[in-house]
N, C-alpha and C positions, 0 to 999 in steps of 0.2 A: 609364612618367610618368603623375604625377603627370592629365597631361591625358586621358591614356588610363582612366586609372581612376573621369576625371571624367563624359568623356562617356558611358563606361557604365553606370556610377550612370545621367544622364539616359535615354540612351536603355530603362534597365529598368523605371523613375518612369514613360514617357511611354505605357511601354508595357504600365504597367497602369491606364493612364489616369488619371494624377497628372500635373498641372503642374510642371518643373519648369525649372530652368537652366543655364545653362553656366556658374560666376563663374573667371575671372582674373582673378588680385592682382597690382597692379602695387608694391614694396616703394622706399621709399630706398635712393636709390642702391646700387639690384642691376641688374643686369642680365634677372635672372633673374626670373623669376615662380614663381609660385605655381596650379594651378590648382582648387579646388573645384561643390561643387554654391549653389546657393539654391529655396532654396521657399520659397514666398505662403505664408501660412496665414492661415485666415480666422479662428484667437483667439490668434495668437501674431503677429501681423508677419511680417518677412519674416527666417526662415532661414536660414546657411547652413551644411552639410553636409561637413568631410574626412573623404571614404572611406581616404585616404596614409599618416597621420601619425600617427597614437594610440599612438607607440609612448613606451612608462613611460622618466624621469631614467635615468642611469643602466643601461639594462636591454637588453637581449636584442628580440628584436621576438618571439620563444616566451613571453617573460614576458606578453605580450601579450592579453589574451583578450579583442580587435579587435584592426584598426585604428580603430572607426567612429566618432566623436569631432564633438563643435559643435563651428560653428568663432565666433569673436567678434571682429567686427574691428566697428573706430571706425578716422577716414581720421588719416592724425595718430597712432595710437598703438598700440605694440605688437598684435603677430598672438595671440594667445591659443588654444587646441584644450580643451576637457576632454571625456574620456572619455564617449561618451553615455550609459552605465551610470548613472555621476552623474547625469549633466541632469538622465534616467527615473526615481529615482531619489530627488531637490528634489522640492520642494512643485507644482508643476507649477502656476504661473499664468506669467505673461504677464517678468515683472521676470528668471526664469529662463534667457530666453535674451537678457537687457541685458549688453552690453560691466559695467558693476561688481558685476555678479552673476562671474560669470570673477573680477575679480580678488580679491571680497569673498572666494568659493574661492582663491585665490593665496595670499591673506590666512592662512585658516584652515589652510592644508599648513601653512605653511610658521615660523606658531605648531606647531602639530604637528610638527613635521621636528624643531625646534630645544625643544622639551620629551620625543619620546624621548630626544633625548640627551642627554639629562640626564640619565634615567626608566636609560638605559643604564648610564652613569656611576653615578649612586648602587647602583642593583643591583653593578651589579662590584667599590665598597666595602664592602659590606652579604657577600654574598658572602667577598671576602679578610677584612671582620672575620673571622666565625663558622670559617672555612675553620683543621682543624684544633682545634678552643673544643667544650668540653664548660661550662655553663648548667646550675647549680642552676636549677631550679624553685624560686623566689617572691625570689632574688633583686635583688639591685639589675644588677644586672647584664647578666639577662636578663631583666626589664624591659624593658629600657633595647633591648636587641637583639625583644625580642614587640612592641613602639611601636614601634620601626626599621620593621618585615616587617608591619606594617598599613600602617606610612602606602606604603608599597612596593605594598602589592596595592590599595588603597581608591588606587591614582596608575595604575597596571596596569588598573581596572574605566577607567578615566576618560580614557585614548587606547585604550584597543580599544571604547572610544563613541565616541572621535574617530573613526577607521577607518570602525567602520561606514559610519559620513555618510559621512567623504571620499573614500573609498573607499580600496583600498589602494599606488595606486597615484601618484603626478604625471604627470601627462598633458604634454613640450613637443614643439611643432613644431620644425624643422632651425626656421625662421620663425619659433621664438618670440623671435626674439629683434633681430627688423625691425620698422619700423613703413612698418604700410598707406598706401600716397601714394592709389593707386584705387584701383576693383574695378568692372570693367567686365560686366553681367550677360545675357548669350547666350541668350532665348527659346527 
């Protein structure tokens, strides 16, 4: 259960000399809450770590490199998480741990998802177009197909670059659709 994992992280951090909090989250209209950890940092302020919900959307748990995520919490807003690798690879500044950073990442991921879907459809169209055909070099038809292929290659490079920046998966918690009503931290 999440409370047990949060307790383990708390105890391990405290044993290592790191002050840690056990945080209980209450969600609007829900009887069941969620437990995570809180850390008061000298440079980033209060940050939350959720070690129980790092599962990529639509995948099995084996798909995730780990279950460790940074939790983004604001009262009255949806609970959000980003995989810890995504946060660590971002430009390391105060904004990285703010709720708006999470929203910006979510927006970028949704844009990537749409662009990838369109790209995959276009690749299928291209493959259907060239299947079983032979084109004469220098012909108008070959130039059209070559230009189309070059455009697809550029889009693929752009999408690969986006994936490298965003990470391979979008992570959602089972609580991602819930609105945070309150958080209580026990130090």
